[in-house]
N, C-alpha and C positions, 0 to 999 in steps of 0.2 A: 504494500500500500504506500503510495507516494505522498510526500509532503508537498502541499500546493501553495502554502503561503506562510510567511513569518510576520507576526504582528506584535508590536511592543507597546507597553503602557508604563508611564511613570508611577511609582508607588512610594509608600512610606515603610519603614522598618519598625520593629518592635522596640527600638531604643534610640540611641543617639550616636553621633560621631564625637569622640572626645580626643582632644590633643593631649596624648599621654606625656609628652615631654614637658608641656606647660604645667600639668598637674604635678609631676615629680619635682618641679621647681618651686612648688608651694602655692599654687593658685588657690585662692580662697573660694568659699561657697557663698552664694546668695540665693537661698532656696534651691531650686534645681539648676540654677545658672552657676557658672564659674566666673570669678572676678579676675580681670586682667587681660592681657593681650595674648593671642595665640603665638606659638613658636614654630609649629610644623607647617611646611609649605602647603598652600591650598585652603587652610582653615581661615574662615572669616571671624570665628569666635572659638573659644576653648571648647565649648559644647555647642553643637548644632544638630538640627533634626537629621535623623538617618534617612537615607534614600535608597530605593530599590528600583529595578526594572523588571516587569513581568514580560517574559518571552513566551508567546503563544504560537505553536506550530499547528497549522490547519491541515488535516489529512483529507484525502480525496473522498472519503465517505462522509465528511462533515464533522467528524470528531475533532476535538481541540485538546492538544496536549500542552501543558505549560510548566514552566519553572520560573524561579525568581533569582535575578542577579542581586547579590548583596555582598557587602564588604564588612570587615570586622569593626568593632567599636573604636579600636585604637589604630585606625588606618594611618599609613605613613610612618609607623614606628617599627623598630625591630627588623628592618629590612623589607617591610611590606610595600605593596603597590600604593600609589597615592590615593588621596580622597576620591571617592566614587560618587559622582553627581549625575543624575539621570539625564539632564539636558546635554551634558557633554558626551554621553556614551550611547544614547539611542541612535544617533546618526551613524556611529561606528558599526552597530549591529546591522542597521539597514544597508549600509554600503558594502560591508565586507563579509557578513555572515549569511544574510538572506539569499544572495545569489548562489552561494555554495550549497544551501540546504534545499531550496525549492527544486522539485523534480527528483530528489533522491528518494530511494525506497527506505521506509522506516522498518528495517529488519535486522540491523546490525549496530547495536549500541556502541560497542568498542570501536568499530570501524568509523562510525560517524563522529565519535568523540575525538579520535585520533586526527581525522581530517580537520575538525574545527580547531583543535588545539595547535595545529601546525600553521594556522593563518597568522601572518605577521602584518603589522602596519608600520611603515617607515622603519623596517628592520627590527621591530620589537614585537614580542608576543602580545596578544590581547590581554587586557586587564584581567586579573584573577576573578573578579566579580562577574565579568561577562562570561568567562569560560564556566564558571560555577552555575550560573542560571541557565545558559544554553544547554549544558550537559544534562541538567535536570529535565528540561523539556524534551530532549532527545530520548532519555530513558522512558519518560511517560509515553512518548509517541510510539516507541517500539513495543511497549507493553500493550497499548491500545490497539495497535495494528496487528498484533499476534495473539490477542486474547489471553494475556497473562498478567499477573500482578508484577509491579516493578521489581519487587524482591526476587521473584521467580526468574525474571530476565537476568538479573545480576548473578544469581546462583547458577543458571544454565551457562552463562558466558564465562564465568570465572571458576567453575568447577567446585563450588562450595554448596553448603546445605542450608536452607532456610530454617531458622530456629523454631522449635516447637514450644518455646517459653519466652517470656519477656526478657529483654536486655535491661540490666540495672540502670535506672535513670538518676542522673546527677542534676540537682537543682542549684541555682545560684541566687544569692540574696541581694546583691548590690549593697549599698551602704546601710540599708535597713536590716542589718544582720541579726537583730533580736526578734522583731515581729515576724520577719520572714522565716526565721528558723522554726517558729511555732507552726507556721503554715506547712512547712516541710514535714514536721513530725505528724501533724494531723493527716497529711496526705499519704504518709508512709513512704516518703522518698528513701531510696536505698543508699544514696550518696548525697551528702550535704556538708556545708552550706555555701561553699565558695568563699564568702565573707568579704571579698574585695579589700584586702589589706595592702593598700597601694601608697601608704605614706608612713614614714618611720615614726615621726613625733606623735602623730594623732591616732595611729591605728596599730602599729606594731609595738611602739614604745622604744625609747633609746636603748634599753637593755632587753627588749622583747617582752616586757612585763604586761603590756596591754593585750597582746595576742594570747599570752599564757592565761590571763584572767578570763578572756573570752572562751578559750577552749574548756576551761573548768566550768564556766557557766553553761556552755552548750552540753557538756557531759551530764551535768546535773539536770538540765532541762529535759533531756531525752529520758533519763532514768525516772524522773518524776512523772512524766506524761505519756510514756509509750503505752500502747494498749496491752502488751504482754512482753515477757522476756525474750520472745523469739525475734522481736524487732531490734536488730543490731546494725544500724546503718554505719557506713564508713564516713569518717570525718575527712573532708577534703578542703584544705585551705589554700587559696591562691594568694601568695604574698608579694607578687610583682617585684621580686628582687630586693625586697626590703631587709631580709635577713642578711644578705651580703652587704647591703648598704650600712647596716648597723654593726656587723661584726667583721667585715672585710671579705671581699669576693673570693680571696684565695686563702683565707684563714680557716681551713677545713676543720681544725680541732675545735675552735670556738663555735663555729656554726653547728658542728655535730653535737657538741655539748648541749647547746640550746635545743636542737631538734630532738635529741634524746629525752630531754626534760619535757618537751611538749608531748612526746609519745607516752610518757609515764602519766602525765596529767589526763590525757584522753582516755585511758583505760577505764572500762573494759572495751572501748571502741578502737578500731583500727584507724590510724592516721595517715593521710597523704599530704605532702607539702608540694604545691605547684610553684615553679619559678623561684627557688630560694635565692638565686642571685640573677642579676641582669647586667651582663657585660655589654655596654652600649657599643663597644668598638667594632666587634666583628663576630662572625659565627664561630671561628676556630677558638677564640678566647673563651666564648661561652661554653663551647663543647668541652674544652679542657677543664674549666672550672667545675662544671656540673659532673663530669666523669670523676674528677678528683674527690668531690664531696660524696658521690655515690659509693666510691670505693672505701672511703673512710667510714661511712655508716655500715657498710657490709662487713668490714673488718671488725667492727665493734659488736656485730650481731644485732644491730638495731633493726626493728621491724617496721619503722616508719619508711614509707615509700616516697621517693622524689619523683616529681612529674615534670618532664621537659615541656617548655612552652616557647619562651622568647628565642629568636633566631632559629627556630625549628619550624619553618613555614612551608617548605615545598616537599614533594615526595623525595627528592634527593636529600634534603636536610634530615627528614625522618629516618631514612635508611642509614645515614651517617651517625645520627645520635644513637640509633638502635645498635649498630655495629660496634660502637665504642662504649656501650653501656653508660651513656650519659643520661642517667635517670633510670628508675625502675619501670616507669610508664611514660609514654609519649602522648601528649595531646595532639591529635590529628585535627587541627583547626580547619574545618571543612572549607570555608571560603578562601583561605589562604592558599590552598592547593590548586585552585582553579577548577578544572573539571572534576566532577564527582567520581569519575573513573580513577583518578589519582587517590581519592579517599579510600576507595575500595582496595586498591593495591597497597596502600599504606597500612591498613588494618591487617591485611593478610600477611604482609611482610613482617610486621611486629610480632604477630602470633607465631610465625615460623621461626623467629629469632628468640622466642621466649621472653619478649618484652611486653609489658602491659600496654594494651591498646585502648586509649580513651578517645572515642569518636566525639569530638567536641564541636566547636563552632563559636558563635558569638551571640550575645543578647541582641545584637543589631541585625538580626535576620528577619525572616517573615514566616508566616504560618506554612506557606507552601514549601519553602526550602527545608523547614523542619520535618514536614511530612515525607518528603523524598529521602531525606537523610535517615529516617526511620527504616525505610525499605532497604537502604544500603546496609544498615546495622543488622537488621534481621537476617540478611543473607550472609554477612561476614562474621557476625557474632563477636564484636569487641567486648572488652570488660565492662565498659559503661558508655552511655550515650548522654549527651547534654540535653536537658529540658530547655527549649528555646522556642520563640524569642522572648525578649523582655527580661526584667528583673523583678517582676511581681509574683513569681513562683506559680500561682494558680493557673495562669493562662498558658505558659510554656509547658508546664507539667501536663495539663489537660491535652494539649495538641499532640505531644509525643506519646503519652500513655494511651490516648484513644486510637491513634493511628496504629500503634503496636497491636492493640487488641482487635482492631478491625482485621488486620492481617491474620492473626491467629484464628479468628472466627471464620474468615473466608477460606483459609486453608483447610480448616476442619470440615467445613461444609462441602468443599470439593472432594474430600475423601469420604463423603457419605456420613459425616458426623461421628466417625469412630475416633 
């Protein structure tokens, strides 16, 4: 079945674009606004509305397949592509992608994605957000054209098996880390709370004391309010490099001492620390530092897991971090990888290497990109998947949880309810 048209529309995301560099330099808050001037190129304010592009592929029988182009909250930071604005990039899709897709048979997800990802404009690959959204639409088109679920297309083309149980869902709190933690406990989130620890003085504490207090509070909050003892969520804290900023990016002993203490405080719950240090300079420096800290924790027999994030953006990056054991788990930040075919390959690579696979993303996505990501996760079975978009917990958890259960129900129905 052929693709007969490509139609785009501008959209909003579930969160905002934030200038991470300006925030790290101490930008203040005024309600939801940040105070001060932006630092990263392309930003007109430190925080501005997130934008997306819906890409709709019209099939010759009239069905419409769609995906959403979206970029991460902290665009332009950590080696990522620049700020993604709809008015700048719809013309790129119309000029360079539409002519390549119209008339093509929607029967080969991997092949169509490879063709799309090879397109260059003035010697450069398409923005990651474009490749992200167009690949989602391609997957949906192939699924609709062949009468399969999107997860079944992935499983068939990559030689994996669609899960018969839900993938653990990781919820993120944003700055409202107390009220939103309550929502997570009520919803039964398996991994929580993210916590957004992105400033040393106000969130981590100069000696790490503020995060330690929060971990203790969260431990007690779960114990006091969980429905029963079987609810044992993983604590996953994203610290945005603040531990390295407080103790020294290469001071593995001091960082490990602190992380071990956090692990003790968190008990009986398992703890993960995402992004313990952020070496702004380059990927190799970040890789070396994270691998060194990982080795230090392993040498001590510490069970706290480190999660790679910054400078681990592309499929090549993820393979490199996994190969060098830079972290116990890698966040596969879906929009950063471009086409979702790269997300699929990244999850499968991490699993083959014995490294934890966290199929993540960003709060700054859409309902549609979240739904398609669920299909990828159900086919590749990562260790956890991010509830997205937004920072409100309820909405993102609902979108991911419901899509996952639709898949399980439809698969069961196809098998005759057995």
